[in-house]
Jmol script that loads the backbone (N, CA, C; Angstrom):
load data "model"
ATOM      1  N   UNK A   1      38.443  34.634 -21.087  1.00  0.00           N
ATOM      2  CA  UNK A   1      38.401  36.163 -21.226  1.00  0.00           C
ATOM      3  C   UNK A   1      37.197  36.234 -22.319  1.00  0.00           C
ATOM      4  N   UNK A   2      36.470  37.239 -22.100  1.00  0.00           N
ATOM      5  CA  UNK A   2      35.343  37.575 -23.146  1.00  0.00           C
ATOM      6  C   UNK A   2      35.557  39.002 -23.479  1.00  0.00           C
ATOM      7  N   UNK A   3      35.089  39.325 -24.865  1.00  0.00           N
ATOM      8  CA  UNK A   3      35.115  40.588 -25.111  1.00  0.00           C
ATOM      9  C   UNK A   3      33.886  40.943 -25.946  1.00  0.00           C
ATOM     10  N   UNK A   4      32.972  42.045 -25.421  1.00  0.00           N
ATOM     11  CA  UNK A   4      31.729  42.062 -26.066  1.00  0.00           C
ATOM     12  C   UNK A   4      31.758  43.556 -26.696  1.00  0.00           C
ATOM     13  N   UNK A   5      31.664  43.681 -28.113  1.00  0.00           N
ATOM     14  CA  UNK A   5      31.647  45.036 -28.718  1.00  0.00           C
ATOM     15  C   UNK A   5      30.690  45.315 -29.455  1.00  0.00           C
ATOM     16  N   UNK A   6      30.219  46.582 -29.625  1.00  0.00           N
ATOM     17  CA  UNK A   6      29.453  47.180 -30.421  1.00  0.00           C
ATOM     18  C   UNK A   6      30.129  48.453 -31.285  1.00  0.00           C
ATOM     19  N   UNK A   7      30.018  48.526 -32.521  1.00  0.00           N
ATOM     20  CA  UNK A   7      30.645  49.525 -33.269  1.00  0.00           C
ATOM     21  C   UNK A   7      29.666  50.335 -33.962  1.00  0.00           C
ATOM     22  N   UNK A   8      30.097  51.563 -34.673  1.00  0.00           N
ATOM     23  CA  UNK A   8      29.006  52.496 -35.185  1.00  0.00           C
ATOM     24  C   UNK A   8      29.078  51.560 -36.573  1.00  0.00           C
ATOM     25  N   UNK A   9      27.685  51.499 -36.965  1.00  0.00           N
ATOM     26  CA  UNK A   9      27.332  50.809 -38.456  1.00  0.00           C
ATOM     27  C   UNK A   9      28.249  50.946 -39.570  1.00  0.00           C
ATOM     28  N   UNK A  10      28.578  52.228 -39.899  1.00  0.00           N
ATOM     29  CA  UNK A  10      29.230  52.545 -40.992  1.00  0.00           C
ATOM     30  C   UNK A  10      30.789  52.094 -40.910  1.00  0.00           C
ATOM     31  N   UNK A  11      31.089  51.736 -39.618  1.00  0.00           N
ATOM     32  CA  UNK A  11      32.538  51.088 -39.356  1.00  0.00           C
ATOM     33  C   UNK A  11      32.553  49.586 -39.313  1.00  0.00           C
ATOM     34  N   UNK A  12      31.596  48.942 -39.399  1.00  0.00           N
ATOM     35  CA  UNK A  12      31.367  47.636 -39.225  1.00  0.00           C
ATOM     36  C   UNK A  12      32.301  46.690 -40.146  1.00  0.00           C
ATOM     37  N   UNK A  13      32.365  46.963 -41.349  1.00  0.00           N
ATOM     38  CA  UNK A  13      33.129  46.189 -42.251  1.00  0.00           C
ATOM     39  C   UNK A  13      34.688  46.400 -41.906  1.00  0.00           C
ATOM     40  N   UNK A  14      35.213  47.554 -41.733  1.00  0.00           N
ATOM     41  CA  UNK A  14      36.409  47.841 -41.532  1.00  0.00           C
ATOM     42  C   UNK A  14      36.688  47.336 -39.942  1.00  0.00           C
ATOM     43  N   UNK A  15      35.841  47.279 -39.032  1.00  0.00           N
ATOM     44  CA  UNK A  15      36.171  46.861 -37.818  1.00  0.00           C
ATOM     45  C   UNK A  15      36.467  45.250 -38.023  1.00  0.00           C
ATOM     46  N   UNK A  16      35.454  44.672 -38.758  1.00  0.00           N
ATOM     47  CA  UNK A  16      35.816  42.949 -38.914  1.00  0.00           C
ATOM     48  C   UNK A  16      37.221  42.902 -39.625  1.00  0.00           C
ATOM     49  N   UNK A  17      37.480  43.548 -40.432  1.00  0.00           N
ATOM     50  CA  UNK A  17      38.578  43.265 -41.319  1.00  0.00           C
ATOM     51  C   UNK A  17      39.710  43.564 -40.248  1.00  0.00           C
ATOM     52  N   UNK A  18      39.687  44.609 -39.435  1.00  0.00           N
ATOM     53  CA  UNK A  18      40.825  44.774 -38.519  1.00  0.00           C
ATOM     54  C   UNK A  18      40.879  43.695 -37.453  1.00  0.00           C
ATOM     55  N   UNK A  19      39.519  43.278 -36.901  1.00  0.00           N
ATOM     56  CA  UNK A  19      39.572  42.105 -35.894  1.00  0.00           C
ATOM     57  C   UNK A  19      40.141  40.890 -36.482  1.00  0.00           C
ATOM     58  N   UNK A  20      39.689  40.482 -37.904  1.00  0.00           N
ATOM     59  CA  UNK A  20      40.227  39.334 -38.352  1.00  0.00           C
ATOM     60  C   UNK A  20      41.769  39.327 -38.657  1.00  0.00           C
ATOM     61  N   UNK A  21      42.179  40.527 -39.261  1.00  0.00           N
ATOM     62  CA  UNK A  21      43.594  40.565 -39.942  1.00  0.00           C
ATOM     63  C   UNK A  21      44.728  40.848 -38.662  1.00  0.00           C
ATOM     64  N   UNK A  22      44.225  41.807 -37.724  1.00  0.00           N
ATOM     65  CA  UNK A  22      45.158  42.129 -36.733  1.00  0.00           C
ATOM     66  C   UNK A  22      44.945  41.644 -35.399  1.00  0.00           C
ATOM     67  N   UNK A  23      43.661  41.979 -34.919  1.00  0.00           N
ATOM     68  CA  UNK A  23      43.620  41.828 -33.335  1.00  0.00           C
ATOM     69  C   UNK A  23      43.477  40.460 -33.080  1.00  0.00           C
ATOM     70  N   UNK A  24      42.696  39.530 -33.685  1.00  0.00           N
ATOM     71  CA  UNK A  24      42.518  38.451 -33.230  1.00  0.00           C
ATOM     72  C   UNK A  24      43.596  37.638 -33.587  1.00  0.00           C
ATOM     73  N   UNK A  25      44.295  37.656 -34.707  1.00  0.00           N
ATOM     74  CA  UNK A  25      45.570  36.739 -34.818  1.00  0.00           C
ATOM     75  C   UNK A  25      46.545  37.218 -33.710  1.00  0.00           C
ATOM     76  N   UNK A  26      46.632  38.316 -33.239  1.00  0.00           N
ATOM     77  CA  UNK A  26      47.829  38.708 -32.339  1.00  0.00           C
ATOM     78  C   UNK A  26      47.298  37.996 -31.049  1.00  0.00           C
ATOM     79  N   UNK A  27      45.985  37.764 -30.760  1.00  0.00           N
ATOM     80  CA  UNK A  27      45.762  37.209 -29.534  1.00  0.00           C
ATOM     81  C   UNK A  27      45.982  35.823 -29.545  1.00  0.00           C
ATOM     82  N   UNK A  28      45.126  34.912 -30.675  1.00  0.00           N
ATOM     83  CA  UNK A  28      45.396  33.702 -30.617  1.00  0.00           C
ATOM     84  C   UNK A  28      46.733  33.178 -30.615  1.00  0.00           C
ATOM     85  N   UNK A  29      48.012  33.900 -31.261  1.00  0.00           N
ATOM     86  CA  UNK A  29      49.091  33.404 -31.363  1.00  0.00           C
ATOM     87  C   UNK A  29      50.009  33.951 -30.142  1.00  0.00           C
ATOM     88  N   UNK A  30      49.442  34.778 -29.301  1.00  0.00           N
ATOM     89  CA  UNK A  30      50.152  35.074 -27.947  1.00  0.00           C
ATOM     90  C   UNK A  30      50.245  33.750 -27.033  1.00  0.00           C
ATOM     91  N   UNK A  31      51.445  33.715 -26.653  1.00  0.00           N
ATOM     92  CA  UNK A  31      51.767  32.396 -25.550  1.00  0.00           C
ATOM     93  C   UNK A  31      50.756  32.808 -24.340  1.00  0.00           C
ATOM     94  N   UNK A  32      49.988  31.530 -23.996  1.00  0.00           N
ATOM     95  CA  UNK A  32      49.237  31.732 -22.898  1.00  0.00           C
ATOM     96  C   UNK A  32      47.905  31.698 -23.379  1.00  0.00           C
ATOM     97  N   UNK A  33      47.482  32.009 -24.603  1.00  0.00           N
ATOM     98  CA  UNK A  33      46.053  31.890 -25.261  1.00  0.00           C
ATOM     99  C   UNK A  33      46.047  30.683 -26.000  1.00  0.00           C
ATOM    100  N   UNK A  34      45.195  29.863 -25.497  1.00  0.00           N
ATOM    101  CA  UNK A  34      44.904  28.462 -26.077  1.00  0.00           C
ATOM    102  C   UNK A  34      44.249  28.324 -27.287  1.00  0.00           C
ATOM    103  N   UNK A  35      43.044  29.421 -27.360  1.00  0.00           N
ATOM    104  CA  UNK A  35      42.263  29.244 -28.559  1.00  0.00           C
ATOM    105  C   UNK A  35      41.393  30.646 -28.473  1.00  0.00           C
ATOM    106  N   UNK A  36      40.695  30.995 -29.461  1.00  0.00           N
ATOM    107  CA  UNK A  36      39.751  32.055 -29.317  1.00  0.00           C
ATOM    108  C   UNK A  36      38.611  31.794 -30.555  1.00  0.00           C
ATOM    109  N   UNK A  37      37.515  32.350 -30.427  1.00  0.00           N
ATOM    110  CA  UNK A  37      36.373  32.414 -31.380  1.00  0.00           C
ATOM    111  C   UNK A  37      35.523  33.477 -31.358  1.00  0.00           C
ATOM    112  N   UNK A  38      35.060  33.830 -32.408  1.00  0.00           N
ATOM    113  CA  UNK A  38      34.318  35.157 -32.514  1.00  0.00           C
ATOM    114  C   UNK A  38      32.836  34.771 -32.773  1.00  0.00           C
ATOM    115  N   UNK A  39      31.830  35.595 -32.509  1.00  0.00           N
ATOM    116  CA  UNK A  39      30.596  35.316 -32.506  1.00  0.00           C
ATOM    117  C   UNK A  39      29.777  36.780 -32.859  1.00  0.00           C
ATOM    118  N   UNK A  40      28.770  36.712 -33.810  1.00  0.00           N
ATOM    119  CA  UNK A  40      28.072  37.952 -33.885  1.00  0.00           C
ATOM    120  C   UNK A  40      26.322  37.529 -33.456  1.00  0.00           C
ATOM    121  N   UNK A  41      25.999  38.561 -32.693  1.00  0.00           N
ATOM    122  CA  UNK A  41      24.752  38.295 -32.124  1.00  0.00           C
ATOM    123  C   UNK A  41      23.565  38.303 -33.406  1.00  0.00           C
ATOM    124  N   UNK A  42      22.471  37.215 -33.242  1.00  0.00           N
ATOM    125  CA  UNK A  42      21.473  36.971 -34.173  1.00  0.00           C
ATOM    126  C   UNK A  42      20.601  38.398 -33.575  1.00  0.00           C
ATOM    127  N   UNK A  43      20.416  38.726 -32.535  1.00  0.00           N
ATOM    128  CA  UNK A  43      19.621  39.675 -31.915  1.00  0.00           C
ATOM    129  C   UNK A  43      20.026  40.160 -30.742  1.00  0.00           C
ATOM    130  N   UNK A  44      19.897  41.553 -30.392  1.00  0.00           N
ATOM    131  CA  UNK A  44      20.460  42.245 -29.047  1.00  0.00           C
ATOM    132  C   UNK A  44      21.789  42.769 -29.136  1.00  0.00           C
ATOM    133  N   UNK A  45      22.159  43.187 -28.312  1.00  0.00           N
ATOM    134  CA  UNK A  45      23.544  44.026 -28.064  1.00  0.00           C
ATOM    135  C   UNK A  45      24.247  43.545 -26.780  1.00  0.00           C
ATOM    136  N   UNK A  46      25.721  43.649 -26.945  1.00  0.00           N
ATOM    137  CA  UNK A  46      26.561  43.844 -27.945  1.00  0.00           C
ATOM    138  C   UNK A  46      26.542  42.916 -29.042  1.00  0.00           C
ATOM    139  N   UNK A  47      26.743  43.685 -30.211  1.00  0.00           N
ATOM    140  CA  UNK A  47      26.706  42.718 -31.421  1.00  0.00           C
ATOM    141  C   UNK A  47      27.784  41.676 -31.606  1.00  0.00           C
ATOM    142  N   UNK A  48      28.877  41.833 -31.126  1.00  0.00           N
ATOM    143  CA  UNK A  48      29.923  41.017 -31.253  1.00  0.00           C
ATOM    144  C   UNK A  48      30.375  40.433 -30.113  1.00  0.00           C
ATOM    145  N   UNK A  49      31.128  39.337 -30.051  1.00  0.00           N
ATOM    146  CA  UNK A  49      31.511  38.691 -28.835  1.00  0.00           C
ATOM    147  C   UNK A  49      32.883  37.633 -29.216  1.00  0.00           C
ATOM    148  N   UNK A  50      33.746  37.986 -28.382  1.00  0.00           N
ATOM    149  CA  UNK A  50      35.158  37.148 -28.800  1.00  0.00           C
ATOM    150  C   UNK A  50      35.299  36.126 -27.473  1.00  0.00           C
ATOM    151  N   UNK A  51      35.719  35.007 -27.616  1.00  0.00           N
ATOM    152  CA  UNK A  51      35.736  34.235 -26.399  1.00  0.00           C
ATOM    153  C   UNK A  51      37.190  33.641 -26.429  1.00  0.00           C
ATOM    154  N   UNK A  52      37.952  33.836 -25.653  1.00  0.00           N
ATOM    155  CA  UNK A  52      39.500  33.346 -25.719  1.00  0.00           C
ATOM    156  C   UNK A  52      39.502  32.642 -24.366  1.00  0.00           C
ATOM    157  N   UNK A  53      40.128  31.279 -24.665  1.00  0.00           N
ATOM    158  CA  UNK A  53      40.580  30.475 -23.639  1.00  0.00           C
ATOM    159  C   UNK A  53      42.049  30.773 -23.139  1.00  0.00           C
ATOM    160  N   UNK A  54      42.170  30.921 -21.969  1.00  0.00           N
ATOM    161  CA  UNK A  54      43.731  31.238 -21.424  1.00  0.00           C
ATOM    162  C   UNK A  54      44.262  30.276 -20.552  1.00  0.00           C
ATOM    163  N   UNK A  55      45.599  29.944 -20.543  1.00  0.00           N
ATOM    164  CA  UNK A  55      45.906  29.025 -19.710  1.00  0.00           C
ATOM    165  C   UNK A  55      45.949  29.490 -18.314  1.00  0.00           C
ATOM    166  N   UNK A  56      45.779  30.644 -17.760  1.00  0.00           N
ATOM    167  CA  UNK A  56      45.594  31.223 -16.433  1.00  0.00           C
ATOM    168  C   UNK A  56      45.393  32.721 -16.807  1.00  0.00           C
ATOM    169  N   UNK A  57      44.453  33.464 -15.751  1.00  0.00           N
ATOM    170  CA  UNK A  57      44.349  34.962 -15.811  1.00  0.00           C
ATOM    171  C   UNK A  57      45.755  35.583 -15.535  1.00  0.00           C
ATOM    172  N   UNK A  58      46.869  34.828 -15.308  1.00  0.00           N
ATOM    173  CA  UNK A  58      48.018  35.717 -15.329  1.00  0.00           C
ATOM    174  C   UNK A  58      48.762  35.995 -16.697  1.00  0.00           C
ATOM    175  N   UNK A  59      47.985  35.524 -17.862  1.00  0.00           N
ATOM    176  CA  UNK A  59      48.326  35.544 -19.144  1.00  0.00           C
ATOM    177  C   UNK A  59      48.281  37.146 -19.481  1.00  0.00           C
ATOM    178  N   UNK A  60      47.078  37.815 -18.803  1.00  0.00           N
ATOM    179  CA  UNK A  60      46.985  39.125 -19.144  1.00  0.00           C
ATOM    180  C   UNK A  60      47.999  40.075 -18.590  1.00  0.00           C
ATOM    181  N   UNK A  61      48.774  39.575 -17.766  1.00  0.00           N
ATOM    182  CA  UNK A  61      49.881  40.602 -17.097  1.00  0.00           C
ATOM    183  C   UNK A  61      51.401  40.143 -17.688  1.00  0.00           C
ATOM    184  N   UNK A  62      51.409  38.920 -18.787  1.00  0.00           N
ATOM    185  CA  UNK A  62      52.791  38.682 -19.134  1.00  0.00           C
ATOM    186  C   UNK A  62      53.133  39.651 -20.153  1.00  0.00           C
ATOM    187  N   UNK A  63      54.654  39.512 -20.283  1.00  0.00           N
ATOM    188  CA  UNK A  63      54.992  40.463 -21.277  1.00  0.00           C
ATOM    189  C   UNK A  63      54.542  40.279 -22.613  1.00  0.00           C
ATOM    190  N   UNK A  64      54.375  39.076 -23.059  1.00  0.00           N
ATOM    191  CA  UNK A  64      53.850  38.831 -24.529  1.00  0.00           C
ATOM    192  C   UNK A  64      52.558  39.615 -24.541  1.00  0.00           C
ATOM    193  N   UNK A  65      51.620  39.598 -23.589  1.00  0.00           N
ATOM    194  CA  UNK A  65      50.570  40.296 -24.076  1.00  0.00           C
ATOM    195  C   UNK A  65      50.477  41.751 -23.840  1.00  0.00           C
ATOM    196  N   UNK A  66      51.499  42.364 -22.877  1.00  0.00           N
ATOM    197  CA  UNK A  66      51.574  43.797 -22.884  1.00  0.00           C
ATOM    198  C   UNK A  66      52.187  44.291 -24.078  1.00  0.00           C
ATOM    199  N   UNK A  67      52.951  43.429 -24.857  1.00  0.00           N
ATOM    200  CA  UNK A  67      53.440  43.857 -26.260  1.00  0.00           C
ATOM    201  C   UNK A  67      52.397  43.860 -27.311  1.00  0.00           C
ATOM    202  N   UNK A  68      51.389  43.024 -27.319  1.00  0.00           N
ATOM    203  CA  UNK A  68      50.322  43.106 -28.230  1.00  0.00           C
ATOM    204  C   UNK A  68      49.340  44.092 -27.811  1.00  0.00           C
ATOM    205  N   UNK A  69      49.405  44.431 -26.666  1.00  0.00           N
ATOM    206  CA  UNK A  69      48.327  45.315 -26.114  1.00  0.00           C
ATOM    207  C   UNK A  69      48.520  46.716 -26.512  1.00  0.00           C
ATOM    208  N   UNK A  70      49.778  47.049 -27.054  1.00  0.00           N
ATOM    209  CA  UNK A  70      49.953  48.245 -27.594  1.00  0.00           C
ATOM    210  C   UNK A  70      49.307  48.735 -28.746  1.00  0.00           C
ATOM    211  N   UNK A  71      48.688  49.531 -28.775  1.00  0.00           N
ATOM    212  CA  UNK A  71      48.003  50.164 -29.944  1.00  0.00           C
ATOM    213  C   UNK A  71      48.697  50.658 -31.147  1.00  0.00           C
ATOM    214  N   UNK A  72      48.246  49.988 -32.193  1.00  0.00           N
ATOM    215  CA  UNK A  72      48.886  50.267 -33.838  1.00  0.00           C
ATOM    216  C   UNK A  72      47.975  51.376 -34.237  1.00  0.00           C
ATOM    217  N   UNK A  73      48.247  51.913 -35.050  1.00  0.00           N
ATOM    218  CA  UNK A  73      47.368  53.330 -35.600  1.00  0.00           C
ATOM    219  C   UNK A  73      46.158  52.680 -36.149  1.00  0.00           C
ATOM    220  N   UNK A  74      46.080  51.452 -36.633  1.00  0.00           N
ATOM    221  CA  UNK A  74      44.700  51.070 -37.217  1.00  0.00           C
ATOM    222  C   UNK A  74      44.031  50.678 -36.006  1.00  0.00           C
ATOM    223  N   UNK A  75      44.307  50.203 -34.727  1.00  0.00           N
ATOM    224  CA  UNK A  75      43.731  50.029 -33.787  1.00  0.00           C
ATOM    225  C   UNK A  75      43.083  51.381 -33.088  1.00  0.00           C
ATOM    226  N   UNK A  76      43.890  52.267 -33.006  1.00  0.00           N
ATOM    227  CA  UNK A  76      43.580  53.443 -32.613  1.00  0.00           C
ATOM    228  C   UNK A  76      42.350  54.196 -33.442  1.00  0.00           C
ATOM    229  N   UNK A  77      42.583  53.874 -34.669  1.00  0.00           N
ATOM    230  CA  UNK A  77      41.549  54.564 -35.760  1.00  0.00           C
ATOM    231  C   UNK A  77      40.133  53.652 -35.346  1.00  0.00           C
ATOM    232  N   UNK A  78      40.337  52.393 -35.187  1.00  0.00           N
ATOM    233  CA  UNK A  78      38.923  51.458 -34.895  1.00  0.00           C
ATOM    234  C   UNK A  78      38.329  51.906 -33.480  1.00  0.00           C
ATOM    235  N   UNK A  79      39.369  52.050 -32.492  1.00  0.00           N
ATOM    236  CA  UNK A  79      38.855  52.451 -31.250  1.00  0.00           C
ATOM    237  C   UNK A  79      37.779  53.514 -30.959  1.00  0.00           C
ATOM    238  N   UNK A  80      38.081  54.629 -32.038  1.00  0.00           N
ATOM    239  CA  UNK A  80      37.329  55.709 -31.922  1.00  0.00           C
ATOM    240  C   UNK A  80      35.714  55.700 -32.233  1.00  0.00           C
ATOM    241  N   UNK A  81      35.358  54.364 -32.956  1.00  0.00           N
ATOM    242  CA  UNK A  81      34.158  54.089 -33.547  1.00  0.00           C
ATOM    243  C   UNK A  81      33.611  53.081 -32.619  1.00  0.00           C
ATOM    244  N   UNK A  82      34.175  52.758 -31.743  1.00  0.00           N
ATOM    245  CA  UNK A  82      33.603  51.462 -30.866  1.00  0.00           C
ATOM    246  C   UNK A  82      32.584  52.217 -29.826  1.00  0.00           C
ATOM    247  N   UNK A  83      31.362  51.649 -29.947  1.00  0.00           N
ATOM    248  CA  UNK A  83      30.380  52.492 -28.866  1.00  0.00           C
ATOM    249  C   UNK A  83      30.202  51.449 -27.591  1.00  0.00           C
ATOM    250  N   UNK A  84      30.403  50.324 -27.410  1.00  0.00           N
ATOM    251  CA  UNK A  84      30.582  49.489 -26.481  1.00  0.00           C
ATOM    252  C   UNK A  84      31.647  48.679 -26.486  1.00  0.00           C
ATOM    253  N   UNK A  85      32.599  48.674 -25.331  1.00  0.00           N
ATOM    254  CA  UNK A  85      33.434  47.572 -25.036  1.00  0.00           C
ATOM    255  C   UNK A  85      33.301  47.130 -23.687  1.00  0.00           C
ATOM    256  N   UNK A  86      33.525  45.842 -23.586  1.00  0.00           N
ATOM    257  CA  UNK A  86      33.141  45.046 -22.407  1.00  0.00           C
ATOM    258  C   UNK A  86      34.286  44.098 -22.341  1.00  0.00           C
ATOM    259  N   UNK A  87      35.092  43.940 -21.444  1.00  0.00           N
ATOM    260  CA  UNK A  87      36.181  42.915 -21.445  1.00  0.00           C
ATOM    261  C   UNK A  87      36.314  42.058 -20.179  1.00  0.00           C
ATOM    262  N   UNK A  88      36.029  40.856 -20.030  1.00  0.00           N
ATOM    263  CA  UNK A  88      36.267  40.578 -18.601  1.00  0.00           C
ATOM    264  C   UNK A  88      37.109  39.456 -18.643  1.00  0.00           C
ATOM    265  N   UNK A  89      37.685  38.728 -17.586  1.00  0.00           N
ATOM    266  CA  UNK A  89      38.390  37.754 -17.378  1.00  0.00           C
ATOM    267  C   UNK A  89      37.920  36.971 -16.457  1.00  0.00           C
ATOM    268  N   UNK A  90      37.514  35.763 -16.775  1.00  0.00           N
ATOM    269  CA  UNK A  90      36.848  34.680 -15.849  1.00  0.00           C
ATOM    270  C   UNK A  90      37.839  33.422 -15.704  1.00  0.00           C
ATOM    271  N   UNK A  91      37.622  32.793 -14.269  1.00  0.00           N
ATOM    272  CA  UNK A  91      37.940  31.601 -14.000  1.00  0.00           C
ATOM    273  C   UNK A  91      36.891  30.597 -13.922  1.00  0.00           C
ATOM    274  N   UNK A  92      37.111  29.393 -14.638  1.00  0.00           N
ATOM    275  CA  UNK A  92      35.974  28.427 -14.529  1.00  0.00           C
ATOM    276  C   UNK A  92      35.845  27.762 -13.126  1.00  0.00           C
ATOM    277  N   UNK A  93      34.547  27.812 -12.838  1.00  0.00           N
ATOM    278  CA  UNK A  93      33.987  27.118 -11.496  1.00  0.00           C
ATOM    279  C   UNK A  93      32.944  26.163 -11.621  1.00  0.00           C
ATOM    280  N   UNK A  94      32.908  25.462 -13.084  1.00  0.00           N
ATOM    281  CA  UNK A  94      32.001  24.311 -13.313  1.00  0.00           C
ATOM    282  C   UNK A  94      32.519  23.087 -12.310  1.00  0.00           C
ATOM    283  N   UNK A  95      31.502  22.590 -11.623  1.00  0.00           N
ATOM    284  CA  UNK A  95      31.772  21.367 -10.971  1.00  0.00           C
ATOM    285  C   UNK A  95      31.842  20.202 -11.833  1.00  0.00           C
ATOM    286  N   UNK A  96      32.926  19.142 -11.544  1.00  0.00           N
ATOM    287  CA  UNK A  96      33.058  18.010 -12.275  1.00  0.00           C
ATOM    288  C   UNK A  96      31.749  17.105 -11.959  1.00  0.00           C
ATOM    289  N   UNK A  97      30.811  17.034 -12.600  1.00  0.00           N
ATOM    290  CA  UNK A  97      29.654  16.253 -12.369  1.00  0.00           C
ATOM    291  C   UNK A  97      29.889  14.878 -12.403  1.00  0.00           C
ATOM    292  N   UNK A  98      30.794  14.558 -13.538  1.00  0.00           N
ATOM    293  CA  UNK A  98      30.931  13.118 -13.866  1.00  0.00           C
ATOM    294  C   UNK A  98      31.916  12.295 -12.805  1.00  0.00           C
ATOM    295  N   UNK A  99      32.923  13.155 -12.478  1.00  0.00           N
ATOM    296  CA  UNK A  99      33.586  12.473 -11.195  1.00  0.00           C
ATOM    297  C   UNK A  99      32.682  12.317 -10.240  1.00  0.00           C
ATOM    298  N   UNK A 100      31.804  13.419  -9.709  1.00  0.00           N
ATOM    299  CA  UNK A 100      31.203  13.130  -8.452  1.00  0.00           C
ATOM    300  C   UNK A 100      30.175  12.080  -8.633  1.00  0.00           C
ATOM    301  N   UNK A 101      29.460  11.831  -9.792  1.00  0.00           N
ATOM    302  CA  UNK A 101      28.637  10.777 -10.082  1.00  0.00           C
ATOM    303  C   UNK A 101      29.347   9.504  -9.760  1.00  0.00           C
ATOM    304  N   UNK A 102      30.677   9.443 -10.194  1.00  0.00           N
ATOM    305  CA  UNK A 102      31.291   8.288 -10.095  1.00  0.00           C
ATOM    306  C   UNK A 102      31.962   7.938  -8.647  1.00  0.00           C
ATOM    307  N   UNK A 103      31.713   8.840  -7.731  1.00  0.00           N
ATOM    308  CA  UNK A 103      32.050   8.888  -6.472  1.00  0.00           C
ATOM    309  C   UNK A 103      33.442   9.326  -6.082  1.00  0.00           C
ATOM    310  N   UNK A 104      34.096   9.888  -7.182  1.00  0.00           N
ATOM    311  CA  UNK A 104      35.681  10.389  -7.029  1.00  0.00           C
ATOM    312  C   UNK A 104      35.602  11.477  -6.182  1.00  0.00           C
TER     313      UNK A 104
END
end "model"
wireframe off; spacefill off
backbone 0.3
color backbone group
């Protein structure tokens, strides 16, 4: 899953605090989330990117995920100041080139 976000400049400090202290820990500690990483764009937009590796796309429909998806008051306040939010779930389609080269 990836999330790409822009936030009003005057809210960036609080946005990053919220993401680091509430949003990100909730996700990386949710069953079915294998890991997560955050990035900031050097240039271009959206400015913020989060990449999460999931056991499967079904994790997004799990009871554990539904529980953390409920918006806290802090989340509601931050969401009012987001100018771009794009979130997509992907499945990997990378071919196994090493196995193919070995004739497997």
